[in-house]
C-alpha positions as CSV (number, residue, x, y, z in Angstrom):
1,M,0.0,0.0,0.0
2,G,2.9,2.4,0.7
3,T,3.0,5.5,2.9
4,E,3.1,9.2,2.5
5,T,6.8,9.1,2.4
6,E,6.8,7.1,-0.8
7,P,7.8,8.9,-4.1
8,Y,4.4,9.0,-5.7
9,V,3.0,11.2,-2.8
10,R,3.2,14.8,-4.2
11,L,2.8,16.9,-1.2
12,A,2.9,20.7,-1.7
13,S,6.1,22.1,-0.3
14,L,6.1,24.5,2.6
15,R,7.3,27.2,0.3
16,E,4.3,26.7,-2.0
17,L,1.9,26.8,0.9
18,H,3.6,30.0,2.2
19,N,3.3,31.6,-1.2
20,A,-0.3,30.6,-1.5
21,V,-1.1,32.2,2.0
22,A,0.9,35.3,1.0
23,R,-1.3,35.7,-2.1
24,L,-4.5,35.7,0.0
25,N,-3.9,39.3,1.1
26,T,-3.0,40.7,-2.3
27,A,-6.5,40.7,-3.7
28,R,-8.3,44.0,-3.9
29,S,-11.9,42.8,-3.7
30,M,-13.9,40.1,-2.1
31,A,-14.5,38.3,-5.4
32,A,-10.7,38.3,-6.1
33,T,-10.0,37.1,-2.5
34,L,-12.4,34.1,-2.8
35,Q,-10.9,33.1,-6.2
36,T,-7.4,33.3,-4.8
37,I,-8.4,31.0,-1.9
38,V,-9.6,28.2,-4.2
39,D,-6.7,28.6,-6.6
40,G,-4.3,28.3,-3.7
41,V,-5.9,25.0,-2.6
42,V,-5.4,23.5,-6.1
43,E,-1.8,24.9,-6.4
44,A,-0.4,24.3,-2.9
45,V,-2.6,21.9,-0.9
46,D,-2.6,19.1,-3.4
47,F,-6.3,18.9,-4.2
48,E,-7.5,19.1,-7.8
49,L,-10.9,20.6,-7.0
50,A,-12.0,23.3,-4.5
51,A,-14.9,25.6,-3.8
52,V,-15.7,28.4,-1.4
53,N,-19.2,28.4,0.1
54,L,-19.6,31.9,1.5
55,V,-22.1,32.8,4.2
56,R,-24.6,35.4,2.9
57,P,-26.2,38.1,5.1
58,D,-29.4,36.0,5.3
59,G,-27.4,33.0,6.7
60,D,-27.5,30.7,3.6
61,L,-24.2,29.7,1.9
62,L,-23.4,30.7,-1.6
63,V,-20.9,28.9,-3.9
64,A,-18.9,32.0,-4.6
65,A,-15.7,30.6,-6.2
66,V,-14.6,27.3,-7.8
67,A,-11.2,26.1,-9.0
68,G,-9.9,23.0,-10.8
69,D,-12.8,22.1,-13.1
70,T,-14.6,24.5,-15.5
71,E,-17.6,22.2,-15.9
72,V,-18.1,22.0,-12.1
73,E,-17.7,25.8,-11.9
74,T,-20.4,26.3,-14.5
75,N,-22.8,24.0,-12.7
76,L,-22.2,25.1,-9.1
77,A,-21.2,28.8,-9.1
78,G,-23.9,31.0,-7.8
79,R,-26.0,28.2,-6.2
80,T,-26.9,28.3,-2.5
81,G,-27.5,25.9,0.3
82,S,-29.5,26.6,3.4
83,R,-27.7,27.2,6.7
84,D,-29.6,24.3,8.4
85,S,-28.4,21.8,5.7
86,W,-24.8,23.0,6.1
87,Q,-25.0,22.8,9.9
88,R,-26.3,19.2,9.7
89,R,-23.4,18.2,7.4
90,L,-20.8,19.8,9.6
91,R,-22.1,17.8,12.5
92,M,-21.8,14.5,10.6
93,G,-18.9,12.3,9.7
94,E,-15.5,12.3,11.3
95,R,-13.7,15.2,13.0
96,W,-10.2,15.7,11.7
97,G,-9.3,18.6,14.0
98,E,-11.4,21.5,12.6
99,L,-12.0,19.6,9.4
100,C,-15.2,17.6,8.7
101,F,-14.8,14.3,6.6
102,I,-18.0,12.5,5.5
103,P,-17.1,9.1,4.0
104,Y,-19.0,7.9,1.0
105,T,-20.8,5.3,3.3
106,E,-22.7,8.2,4.8
107,A,-22.7,10.7,2.0
108,W,-24.8,8.5,-0.3
109,A,-27.8,9.0,2.0
110,L,-27.6,12.8,2.1
111,D,-30.7,14.5,0.6
112,D,-30.6,18.3,1.1
113,D,-30.0,21.5,-0.9
114,V,-26.3,21.8,-0.4
115,P,-24.7,22.2,-3.9
116,T,-22.3,19.3,-4.6
117,W,-20.3,17.7,-7.5
118,T,-20.0,14.1,-6.2
119,S,-20.6,11.2,-8.4
120,T,-20.8,7.4,-8.0
121,G,-17.9,5.1,-8.3
122,P,-16.7,1.6,-7.4
123,A,-15.9,0.6,-3.9
124,P,-12.4,1.5,-2.7
125,R,-9.7,-1.1,-3.5
126,Y,-7.7,-0.4,-0.4
127,P,-8.7,1.2,3.0
128,D,-7.4,4.8,2.4
129,E,-8.4,5.1,-1.2
130,W,-10.4,8.3,-1.9
131,H,-14.0,7.6,-3.1
132,P,-15.8,10.1,-5.5
133,M,-18.6,10.5,-3.0
134,D,-16.2,11.3,-0.1
135,L,-16.7,14.8,1.2
136,L,-14.2,17.0,3.0
137,Y,-15.1,20.4,4.4
138,A,-12.8,23.0,6.1
139,P,-14.9,25.6,8.0
140,M,-13.6,29.2,7.9
141,A,-14.5,31.1,11.0
142,T,-13.4,34.3,12.8
143,A,-11.5,34.2,16.1
144,D,-14.7,34.5,18.1
145,G,-16.4,31.6,16.2
146,E,-18.4,33.4,13.6
147,L,-18.7,31.2,10.5
148,L,-17.7,33.0,7.4
149,G,-17.8,30.1,4.9
150,V,-16.9,26.5,4.2
151,L,-14.1,25.4,1.9
152,S,-15.0,22.2,0.0
153,V,-12.2,20.1,-1.5
154,D,-12.1,17.0,-3.6
155,R,-9.8,14.8,-5.8
156,P,-6.6,14.5,-3.8
157,S,-3.6,14.3,-6.3
158,N,-2.5,10.9,-5.0
159,G,-6.0,9.4,-4.9
160,R,-5.8,8.7,-1.2
161,R,-7.6,10.2,1.8
162,P,-5.3,12.9,3.1
163,G,-2.9,12.1,5.9
164,P,-2.0,14.2,8.9
165,W,0.3,16.6,7.1
166,I,-2.2,17.4,4.4
167,R,-5.0,17.7,6.9
168,E,-2.9,20.1,9.0
169,A,-2.0,22.1,5.9
170,L,-5.6,22.4,4.8
171,Q,-6.7,23.4,8.3
172,L,-4.0,26.1,8.5
173,Y,-4.9,27.3,5.0
174,A,-8.6,27.6,5.9
175,S,-7.8,29.6,9.0
176,Q,-5.6,32.0,6.9
177,A,-8.4,32.1,4.3
178,A,-10.9,33.2,7.0
179,I,-8.5,36.0,7.9
180,A,-8.3,37.0,4.3
181,I,-12.1,37.0,4.0
182,S,-12.5,39.1,7.1
183,N,-9.9,41.6,5.8
184,A,-11.6,41.7,2.4
185,R,-15.0,42.3,4.1
186,L,-13.4,45.1,6.2
187,R,-11.8,46.6,3.1
188,G,-15.2,46.4,1.4
189,N,-16.9,48.0,4.3
190,M,-14.3,50.7,4.4
191,Q,-14.5,51.3,0.7
192,R,-18.3,51.5,0.8
193,A,-18.1,53.8,3.8
194,L,-15.6,56.0,2.0
195,Q,-17.8,56.0,-1.1
196,R,-20.9,56.9,1.0
197,L,-18.9,59.6,2.8
198,E,-17.8,61.0,-0.6
199,R,-21.3,60.9,-1.9
200,E,-22.5,62.7,1.3
201,Q,-19.7,65.2,1.0
202,Q,-20.6,65.8,-2.7
203,A,-24.3,66.2,-1.7
204,L,-23.2,68.5,1.1
205,R,-21.1,70.6,-1.2
206,A,-23.9,70.7,-3.8
207,S,-26.4,71.7,-1.0
208,E,-24.0,74.4,0.3
209,E,-23.5,75.7,-3.3
210,S,-27.3,75.7,-3.8
211,F,-27.8,77.6,-0.5
212,R,-25.0,80.0,-1.3
213,Q,-26.5,80.8,-4.7
214,A,-30.0,81.0,-3.2
215,F,-28.7,83.3,-0.4
216,E,-26.5,85.6,-2.5
217,Y,-28.9,86.0,-5.4
218,A,-32.2,86.1,-3.5
219,P,-34.3,89.0,-4.7
220,S,-35.0,90.0,-1.0
221,G,-32.6,90.6,1.8
222,M,-31.0,87.7,3.7
223,A,-28.7,87.6,6.7
224,I,-27.1,85.1,9.0
225,A,-26.1,85.8,12.7
226,E,-24.9,83.5,15.4
227,V,-27.4,83.1,18.2
228,D,-25.8,84.5,21.4
229,G,-28.2,84.1,24.3
230,E,-30.7,86.9,24.3
231,E,-28.4,89.4,22.7
232,Q,-28.3,90.1,19.0
233,A,-25.0,89.0,17.6
234,P,-23.3,90.8,14.7
235,L,-24.3,89.7,11.2
236,L,-22.0,87.0,9.8
237,R,-23.3,87.1,6.3
238,V,-25.5,89.4,4.3
239,N,-26.5,89.4,0.6
240,D,-26.5,92.1,-2.0
241,A,-30.3,92.6,-1.8
242,L,-30.1,93.6,1.9
243,C,-27.2,95.9,1.2
244,R,-29.3,97.6,-1.6
245,L,-32.4,97.8,0.6
246,L,-30.5,99.6,3.5
247,G,-28.1,101.5,1.3
248,R,-25.1,100.1,3.3
249,P,-22.0,98.3,2.1
250,M,-21.5,94.7,3.0
251,T,-18.4,95.4,5.1
252,L,-20.4,97.9,7.2
253,L,-23.4,95.7,7.7
254,R,-21.3,92.8,8.9
255,R,-20.2,94.9,11.8
256,C,-23.8,95.6,12.8
257,S,-26.6,93.6,14.5
258,F,-30.3,94.1,13.8
259,T,-30.5,96.0,17.1
260,D,-28.2,98.5,15.7
261,L,-30.4,99.0,12.7
262,V,-33.9,98.7,14.1
263,H,-36.1,101.8,14.9
264,P,-35.9,102.4,18.7
265,E,-39.7,101.9,19.1
266,D,-39.3,98.4,17.5
267,I,-36.5,96.9,19.5
268,G,-38.8,95.0,21.8
269,V,-40.6,93.5,18.8
270,L,-37.2,92.4,17.4
271,L,-36.0,90.8,20.6
272,R,-39.2,88.9,21.2
273,T,-39.2,87.6,17.6
274,S,-35.5,86.6,17.5
275,A,-35.6,84.7,20.8
276,E,-37.4,81.7,19.2
277,G,-37.5,82.6,15.6
278,G,-40.7,83.7,13.9
279,R,-42.0,86.7,12.0
280,A,-42.1,90.4,12.8
281,E,-42.9,93.7,11.0
282,L,-40.6,96.6,12.0
283,R,-38.5,99.5,10.7
284,L,-34.8,99.3,9.8
285,S,-32.7,102.4,9.2
286,R,-31.1,103.2,5.9
287,R,-27.7,104.9,5.6
288,D,-29.3,108.2,4.8
289,G,-31.1,108.2,8.2
290,S,-34.6,107.2,6.9
291,Y,-36.4,104.1,7.9
292,V,-38.0,101.3,5.8
293,W,-40.7,99.0,6.8
294,V,-39.6,95.3,6.5
295,S,-41.0,91.9,7.3
296,L,-38.4,89.7,9.2
297,R,-38.8,85.9,9.1
298,N,-36.4,84.2,11.4
299,S,-35.3,80.5,11.4
300,V,-33.1,79.1,14.1
301,V,-30.7,76.5,12.6
302,A,-28.8,74.3,15.1
303,D,-25.4,72.8,14.3
304,T,-25.6,69.0,14.0
305,T,-22.5,68.6,16.2
306,D,-24.0,70.6,19.1
307,G,-22.1,73.6,17.9
308,P,-23.4,77.1,17.8
309,R,-26.9,78.0,16.6
310,F,-27.5,80.4,13.8
311,L,-30.3,82.7,13.0
312,L,-31.2,82.8,9.3
313,T,-33.2,86.0,8.6
314,H,-35.2,86.8,5.5
315,V,-35.9,90.5,5.1
316,E,-38.7,91.6,2.8
317,D,-39.4,95.2,1.8
318,I,-43.0,96.0,2.8
319,E,-42.7,99.8,2.6
320,E,-45.4,100.0,-0.1
321,R,-47.8,97.8,1.7
322,K,-47.3,99.7,5.0
323,R,-47.8,103.0,3.3
324,H,-51.1,101.7,1.8
325,E,-52.1,100.4,5.2
326,L,-51.3,103.7,6.9
327,Q,-53.3,105.5,4.2
328,L,-56.3,103.2,4.8
329,R,-56.0,103.7,8.5
330,H,-55.8,107.5,8.1
331,R,-58.8,107.5,5.9
332,A,-60.8,105.5,8.4
333,S,-59.8,107.9,11.3
334,H,-59.6,111.3,9.5
335,D,-62.0,113.6,7.8
336,S,-61.7,113.4,4.0
337,L,-62.3,117.1,3.5
338,T,-60.1,118.7,6.1
339,G,-57.7,115.9,7.0
340,L,-58.5,116.4,10.7
341,P,-59.2,113.5,13.0
342,N,-62.9,112.5,12.5
343,S,-65.6,112.0,15.1
344,A,-64.6,108.3,15.7
345,E,-60.9,109.2,16.2
346,L,-61.8,112.0,18.5
347,R,-63.9,109.8,20.7
348,Q,-61.1,107.1,20.7
349,R,-58.5,109.7,21.8
350,L,-60.7,111.2,24.4
351,G,-61.9,107.8,25.7
352,S,-58.3,106.5,26.0
353,R,-57.6,109.1,28.7
354,I,-60.6,108.4,31.0
355,C,-61.8,105.4,32.9
356,D,-65.2,104.5,34.3
357,R,-64.1,105.2,37.9
358,P,-64.2,108.7,39.4
359,G,-61.0,110.6,40.0
360,D,-60.7,109.5,43.7
361,G,-60.7,105.8,42.9
362,P,-57.7,103.5,42.7
363,P,-55.4,103.6,39.6
364,L,-56.5,101.5,36.7
365,R,-54.8,100.3,33.6
366,A,-55.3,102.5,30.6
367,T,-55.5,101.0,27.1
368,D,-53.9,103.9,25.3
369,A,-52.4,107.3,25.7
370,F,-53.4,110.7,24.4
371,T,-51.4,111.8,21.4
372,G,-51.3,114.9,19.2
373,L,-52.4,115.1,15.6
374,G,-50.7,112.7,13.3
375,T,-48.7,110.9,16.1
376,P,-49.3,107.2,16.5
377,A,-50.6,106.2,20.0
378,P,-47.8,104.7,22.1
379,P,-48.1,101.2,23.6
380,P,-50.4,100.5,26.6
381,Y,-49.0,101.6,30.0
382,D,-49.8,100.1,33.4
383,H,-50.3,103.2,35.5
384,H,-53.4,105.4,34.9
385,E,-53.6,108.9,36.3
386,H,-57.2,109.9,36.8
387,L,-58.4,113.1,35.0
388,V,-60.3,115.7,37.1
389,P,-61.4,119.2,36.2
390,P,-59.0,121.9,37.3
391,D,-61.4,123.3,39.9
392,A,-62.1,119.9,41.4
393,P,-60.9,119.1,45.0
394,G,-57.4,117.6,44.9
395,S,-56.7,119.0,41.5
396,D,-53.4,120.7,40.6
397,G,-55.4,123.4,38.7
398,K,-54.7,121.7,35.3
399,G,-56.9,119.5,33.2
400,L,-57.7,118.2,29.8
401,A,-59.8,121.0,28.1
402,V,-62.4,120.0,25.5
403,L,-63.2,123.1,23.4
404,F,-66.4,122.7,21.3
405,C,-66.5,125.0,18.3
406,D,-69.5,125.9,16.2
407,L,-69.1,128.2,13.2
408,D,-71.5,131.2,12.9
409,G,-72.7,132.2,9.5
410,F,-71.5,129.1,7.7
411,K,-75.0,128.0,6.5
412,S,-75.3,131.3,4.6
413,I,-72.1,130.5,2.7
414,N,-73.6,127.3,1.4
415,D,-76.9,128.9,0.7
416,R,-75.5,132.0,-1.2
417,H,-72.4,130.5,-2.9
418,G,-72.8,126.8,-2.9
419,H,-71.2,123.8,-1.2
420,G,-67.9,124.2,-3.0
421,Y,-67.3,127.5,-1.3
422,G,-68.5,126.0,2.0
423,D,-66.0,123.2,1.7
424,A,-63.2,125.6,1.0
425,A,-64.2,127.7,4.0
426,L,-64.1,124.5,6.2
427,Q,-60.7,123.7,4.9
428,E,-59.4,127.1,5.7
429,V,-60.9,127.1,9.2
430,A,-59.1,123.7,9.8
431,R,-55.8,125.2,8.7
432,R,-56.3,128.3,11.0
433,L,-57.1,126.1,14.0
434,L,-54.1,123.9,13.5
435,R,-51.8,127.0,13.3
436,A,-53.3,128.3,16.5
437,V,-52.8,125.2,18.7
438,R,-49.8,123.5,20.2
439,D,-48.1,120.5,18.4
440,D,-49.5,118.0,20.9
441,D,-53.1,119.3,20.9
442,T,-55.8,117.6,18.8
443,V,-58.0,119.4,16.4
444,A,-60.9,117.3,15.1
445,R,-63.9,117.8,12.9
446,L,-67.0,116.5,14.7
447,G,-69.2,116.9,11.7
448,G,-70.7,119.7,9.6
449,D,-69.4,123.0,10.8
450,E,-68.5,121.7,14.3
451,F,-64.9,121.3,15.5
452,V,-63.4,120.1,18.8
453,V,-60.0,120.9,20.3
454,L,-58.4,118.7,23.0
455,A,-55.7,120.6,24.9
456,D,-54.1,119.0,27.9
457,G,-52.4,120.7,30.9
458,L,-54.5,123.9,30.9
459,G,-56.1,125.8,33.7
460,T,-59.5,127.5,33.4
461,A,-58.0,130.9,32.5
462,E,-55.6,129.3,30.0
463,A,-58.5,127.4,28.3
464,S,-60.5,130.7,28.1
465,D,-57.5,132.4,26.5
466,L,-57.1,129.6,24.0
467,A,-60.8,129.9,23.0
468,V,-60.3,133.6,22.4
469,R,-57.2,133.0,20.3
470,L,-59.0,130.3,18.2
471,R,-61.9,132.6,17.6
472,Q,-59.6,135.4,16.6
473,A,-57.8,133.1,14.2
474,I,-61.1,132.1,12.6
475,I,-63.0,135.4,12.1
476,P,-60.6,137.3,9.7
477,P,-62.0,137.3,6.1
478,M,-60.9,134.5,3.8
479,R,-60.6,134.7,0.1
480,V,-61.9,131.8,-2.0
481,E,-61.3,132.3,-5.7
482,D,-62.9,135.7,-6.5
483,R,-65.0,136.0,-3.3
484,V,-64.4,137.0,0.3
485,L,-66.0,134.8,2.9
486,R,-66.5,135.5,6.6
487,V,-67.5,133.2,9.4
488,G,-67.7,133.6,13.2
489,A,-67.1,131.0,15.9
490,S,-68.6,130.1,19.2
491,F,-66.7,128.1,21.8
492,G,-67.8,126.1,24.8
493,I,-65.2,124.7,27.2
494,G,-65.7,121.3,28.9
495,W,-63.3,119.2,31.0
496,A,-62.5,115.5,30.6
497,A,-62.9,113.6,33.9
498,C,-62.8,110.0,34.9
499,G,-66.2,108.6,35.8
500,T,-67.9,110.3,32.9
501,T,-68.3,109.2,29.3
502,T,-67.0,110.8,26.1
503,E,-70.6,111.7,25.1
504,Q,-71.2,113.4,28.5
505,I,-67.9,115.4,28.1
506,L,-68.7,116.5,24.5
507,E,-72.3,117.3,25.5
508,S,-71.1,119.4,28.4
509,A,-68.8,121.4,26.1
510,D,-71.6,121.7,23.5
511,Q,-74.0,123.1,26.1
512,R,-71.5,125.6,27.3
513,M,-70.9,126.7,23.7
514,Y,-74.7,127.1,23.3
515,L,-74.9,129.1,26.5
516,E,-72.0,131.3,25.4
517,K,-73.6,132.0,22.1
518,R,-76.9,132.8,23.7
519,S,-75.2,135.2,26.0
520,R,-74.0,137.5,23.2
521,P,-76.0,140.7,22.7
522,H,-76.8,140.2,19.1
523,H,-78.3,136.8,19.9
524,R,-80.6,138.3,22.5
525,R,-81.7,141.0,20.1
526,R,-82.3,138.5,17.4
527,A,-84.3,136.3,19.8
528,G,-86.4,139.3,20.8
């Protein structure tokens, strides 16, 4: 029978085995690594046929590489066997160290889905002769026991079952093949990670470029500032549209924050809006000192690495809309003929100064404050000082005078010359009244030929003097086109006081005006 030391035994030399192992780590891909494994078995471990059954992610084993027989490769490559079938086979037969040998006496009864190339043949002529149905498997596993694949070998070159040296060489080669597969998998994962990272970086660069173009070429203003607690940080980036809107160069704007640019009355609105992002309408200063109404839309953007937060602000010019809104508001609150506050606006301004409690009651919250002609009302304030007439107990001798004015002789202008001349006379009276009062006084047209003047901080004598000045301002002749028109004026003085209504105050002034008119000598003669 002979032994393995006899001349016909063609064992691979240690150098050949070493070279085969060295080649395992030269492959650049998983497919090349698997093919190098089976080629090394045929070239250095003295088997004529070898296949790698690689464990797939789903657990089944795939015939991933075949060497030694092109027909077997054609028939088996790409076929799979279930994990359960492979586990049953690896538990069968004889254990040769880590190798699993299933002799033909057991293999003929196998009936599963494991791909195989075995064929029938005559019974062995001597005890260690290799039978075509003999199966030899070399599991390839990681150091912690994870199965990576199974190396199947067949057709030993000497036609005999492998002896101890061949078994040891095959087992050693399988362990090195497992390392090569792990390295190839790691390289593959790294390559895929690098490719994914490169794709993400490309997408990020594309996104940044898209944002840059959208930011820089946006038709409306854009700005970016770092969120710094409750304070407004300087602007980090601004676009050309914002520079054009505010008439400021980019280098100058980047040294400013929005608190440096906002109208003083709108700072509170800005800070409340910026704290959590959102929208606000406020005024920003231009370089020439003027202000423009804008709509700010803020978005807080957080850095994904827990870095600083940024405030992306979109600035839209709404000057035209605001101007239109102010015009509409002015039309609703002012007389279309004279431009003076109308009856509703007069009642609102007067009502904002009084409460429904008398002057000796506790302070109440007022909803508005008295303002002069054309001045927007300031925000609500918490402390309300009760109004009392100047001659009331506890008064400082000053009060809010309500002067009711009725024109004398106006009806005759309409009757003799027509309403066009009457309208012109009313406009001239409005101009004369405005010139005769202080800047913070209110002159309103109540309706028809009736006017009301609100003047705060006057005593009784001062209010009487004001009524005289207003009458003297009205009575001089006025020229309208080719005609000279004259009107007189009667005044009644009332006083605003908490605990009364606006109607009661106006009615009181009206009654005093009536009494003053009745007291004139020409009125008594005409009545007689």
